[in-house]
SEMI-77072 format. One record per residue (C-alpha): residue in one letter; x, y, z. Coordinates in steps of 0.2 Angstrom, whole numbers, padded with zeros to 4 digits, always signed. Layout:
<atoms>
AXYZ ...
</atoms>
This chain:
<atoms>
M-0041-0003+0055 S-0052-0017+0062 N-0050-0035+0059 T-0069-0036+0060 E-0072-0027+0043 T-0083-0037+0031 A-0074-0043+0016 P-0079-0040-0002 A-0082-0053-0014 A-0068-0060-0024 L-0068-0067-0043 V-0057-0080-0050 C-0053-0078-0068 G-0040-0087-0079 D-0032-0090-0097 G-0018-0097-0105 G-0007-0084-0096 G-0012-0089-0078 T-0025-0086-0064 A-0031-0069-0057 T-0041-0068-0041 V-0050-0051-0043 L-0051-0041-0026 T-0065-0028-0025 P-0061-0013-0013 R-0072-0008+0002 D-0074+0010+0008 V-0067+0015+0025 P-0065+0032+0034 L-0046+0038+0035 G-0040+0048+0050 G-0051+0057+0064 P-0067+0068+0064 R-0062+0075+0047 A-0060+0058+0040 M-0059+0056+0021 R-0065+0040+0012 V-0052+0028+0005 R-0054+0012-0005 R-0046-0003+0003 T-0041-0018-0006 L-0028-0025+0006 P-0030-0033+0019 Q-0046-0043+0017 R-0052-0061+0020 E-0047-0067+0003 R-0029-0060+0003 S-0020-0052+0017 L-0003-0050+0008 I+0005-0049-0008 G+0022-0053-0005 A+0027-0042+0010 W+0014-0029+0004 C+0001-0029+0018 F-0010-0014+0016 A-0017-0004+0001 D-0028+0011+0001 H-0033+0020-0015 Y-0041+0037-0014 G-0047+0050-0026 P-0047+0059-0038 E-0055+0070-0023 D-0061+0089-0024 V-0051+0096-0010 A-0063+0111-0010 A-0077+0101-0007 S-0070+0087+0004 G-0057+0096+0015 G-0042+0085+0008 M-0032+0075+0020 D-0028+0079+0037 V-0022+0064+0047 A-0015+0069+0064 P+0001+0061+0072 H-0002+0043+0074 P+0009+0028+0077 H+0016+0014+0067 T+0026-0002+0072 G+0034-0017+0061 L+0031-0010+0045 Q+0036+0003+0031 T+0024+0016+0023 A+0026+0018+0004 S+0016+0034-0002 W+0013+0037-0020 L+0003+0051-0028 F-0005+0053-0045 S-0011+0071-0041 G-0010+0084-0026 E+0004+0086-0013 V+0004+0079+0005 E+0015+0087+0019 H+0023+0073+0028 R+0030+0075+0047 D+0038+0062+0058 S+0046+0059+0074 L+0063+0056+0066 G+0063+0075+0062 T+0058+0073+0044 H+0048+0086+0036 A+0045+0081+0018 F+0033+0082+0003 V+0023+0068-0005 R+0022+0073-0024 P+0016+0064-0039 G+0028+0051-0047 E+0039+0052-0032 L+0041+0038-0018 N+0042+0043+0001 L+0047+0026+0010 M+0046+0028+0029 T+0052+0014+0041 A+0043+0013+0057 G+0053-0003+0063 H+0053-0002+0082 G+0042+0013+0082 I+0038+0030+0074 A+0024+0043+0073 H+0020+0055+0058 S+0006+0066+0051 E+0000+0068+0034 V-0009+0084+0028 S-0013+0089+0010 T-0005+0106+0006 P-0015+0122+0003 D-0011+0123-0016 T-0018+0106-0018 T-0035+0106-0028 T-0037+0088-0032 L-0029+0073-0021 H-0027+0056-0029 G-0015+0042-0024 V-0012+0027-0014 Q-0005+0023+0004 L+0004+0007+0005 W+0011-0003+0020 I+0026-0017+0019 A+0027-0028+0032 L+0045-0030+0039 P+0052-0048+0043 A+0057-0054+0059 G+0075-0049+0057 H+0071-0031+0053 R+0055-0027+0062 D+0064-0018+0076 D+0075-0008+0064 P+0077+0011+0069 R+0067+0025+0061 D+0072+0029+0043 F+0064+0039+0029 Q+0070+0038+0010 H+0064+0048-0005 Y+0066+0043-0023 A+0060+0050-0039 P+0060+0036-0053 P+0064+0040-0071 L+0050+0037-0084 T+0054+0022-0093 G+0046+0021-0111 L+0037+0005-0117 P+0029+0001-0133 D+0012+0011-0130 A+0016+0013-0111 A+0027+0021-0099 A+0033+0014-0082 R+0040+0021-0065 V+0048+0008-0056 F+0049+0014-0037 L+0054-0002-0029 G+0063-0017-0036 S+0066-0020-0055 L+0054-0020-0070 A+0055-0017-0089 G+0074-0013-0088 S+0072-0001-0073 T+0079-0004-0055 S+0075+0006-0041 P+0091+0010-0029 V+0079+0010-0014 A+0084-0004-0002 T+0071-0015+0006 S+0071-0029+0019 T+0063-0042+0007 P+0063-0043-0012 L+0049-0032-0018 L+0042-0024-0034 G+0032-0008-0035 A+0029+0000-0052 E+0017+0012-0059 L+0012+0008-0078 T+0002+0021-0090 L-0005+0012-0104 E-0011+0020-0121 P-0027+0014-0129 G-0023-0003-0139 A-0008-0007-0127 R-0003-0024-0126 L+0012-0028-0114 S+0021-0044-0109 L+0033-0040-0095 Q+0046-0051-0089 V+0043-0054-0070 D+0051-0065-0057 P+0041-0082-0055 A+0045-0083-0037 F+0035-0068-0034 E+0016-0067-0032 H+0009-0050-0040 G-0004-0038-0038 V-0011-0026-0052 L-0022-0012-0043 Q-0031-0003-0056 D-0032+0016-0054 T-0039+0024-0070 G-0047+0016-0086 S-0048-0003-0087 V-0035-0017-0091 T-0036-0036-0094 V-0024-0046-0085 A-0025-0065-0085 G-0042-0065-0092 A-0049-0054-0079 T-0055-0036-0083 L-0051-0024-0070 H-0060-0008-0067 S-0055+0007-0055 G-0051+0001-0038 E-0050-0017-0041 L-0034-0028-0039 A-0030-0043-0048 Y-0019-0056-0037 L-0008-0068-0046 P+0000-0082-0038 P+0019-0087-0040 G+0024-0097-0056 A+0022-0086-0071 G+0038-0078-0078 R+0028-0064-0088 L+0015-0052-0083 D+0002-0048-0099 L-0008-0033-0098 A-0019-0026-0112 A-0029-0010-0113 D-0042-0004-0125 E-0043+0014-0117 P-0031+0025-0108 A-0026+0016-0092 R-0016+0017-0076 V-0011+0003-0064 L+0001-0001-0050 V+0010-0017-0051 L+0015-0024-0034 G+0025-0040-0031 G+0036-0051-0020 P+0040-0068-0014 P+0026-0075-0002 F+0029-0068+0015 G+0033-0083+0026 E+0028-0076+0043 E+0012-0075+0051 I+0007-0056+0056 V-0005-0048+0068 M-0011-0032+0061 W-0022-0020+0071 W-0025-0001+0069 N-0008+0006+0064 F+0003-0009+0071 V+0010-0024+0063 G+0016-0037+0076 R+0017-0056+0080 S+0003-0057+0094 H-0012-0051+0103 E-0001-0046+0117 E+0012-0037+0106 I-0003-0026+0099 A-0009-0022+0117 E+0009-0017+0122 F+0011-0006+0106 R-0006+0002+0110 E-0002+0005+0128 A+0014+0014+0124 W+0007+0025+0112 Q-0007+0030+0125 A+0006+0033+0137 G+0016+0045+0126 S+0031+0032+0126 D+0049+0037+0119 R+0046+0022+0108 F+0036+0032+0095 G+0044+0049+0098 Q+0036+0066+0095 V+0030+0074+0079 E+0034+0093+0078 G+0025+0106+0069 Y+0007+0098+0067 P-0005+0111+0073 G-0016+0100+0083 D-0017+0084+0094 R-0011+0067+0091 L-0024+0053+0086 P-0029+0042+0102 A-0029+0024+0100 P-0046+0015+0098 E-0051+0003+0111 L-0045-0015+0108 P-0058-0028+0102 R-0065-0038+0114 T-0060-0055+0106 R-0042-0060+0103 I-0033-0052+0088 L-0028-0067+0076 P-0015-0068+0064 R-0019-0065+0046 R-0017-0079+0035 N-0017-0080+0016 P-0026-0095+0007 R-0015-0108+0001 H-0010-0104-0018 E-0020-0118-0024 E-0036-0112-0016 T-0034-0096-0027 R-0034-0106-0043 
</atoms>
């Protein structure tokens, strides 16, 4: 990840139900020489975080026979959690905690880096179509040095009028995830039938993001298309969604993250100096990140640090998005 990437344009829309800023994704390569392309909506200049959600990559549906699928060699993380969510396909996960698990559609894999972890991600041989999202959650100061951890949760399908929900973090539509988080969060997949009109109660202290996967939905006067993300500031107690065709979205939320963070490559820290230390530790093979066993290849080397100082990522003030 580079702090010098050019951000796409944002569109501000509104109606009686609130105001949405529509963020368009940019295409970036993921991994090493056999990089697959992903659509990145967070972070960008207009919006760095939604609650503690600080990163969102959306990929597929991708024909694995043509693209080669996902093959991300062992790489490090600090100061964050990764939330993996698939719509189709299967990804093999290995990490330096000793976890060997599989990411499958409709199931959450939540990995805590904290002080440091390394992991690899490879689509399985039986996968024909790969389609999903990779999300990061910034850890607050009191938890950013937590030990490595890994949690798995398969949320039940919650029926709604002309729609259904899988709530993998937090609470929505009467369903609550048992997965513990370091800050209050919401993460849910919604599928909507043609003609669906949803009005969901949400925490007014949260800011929210609606990431469009398939189809199209309207939220706060904004019509979203695949890959776009609508940002809604705190204040509204309901989230209104409408779909005229079959659609699927992810809803992300949380109270505004009150700390400045520095993000570079796979690290979340608080200063340029910290990021430089993390990079040096990875390059030196430090025990901070441990070893990933079972991956048939070399680990990813860290890119060179930028020549300029890495600056904190800041969100615009809420009134600037209105």
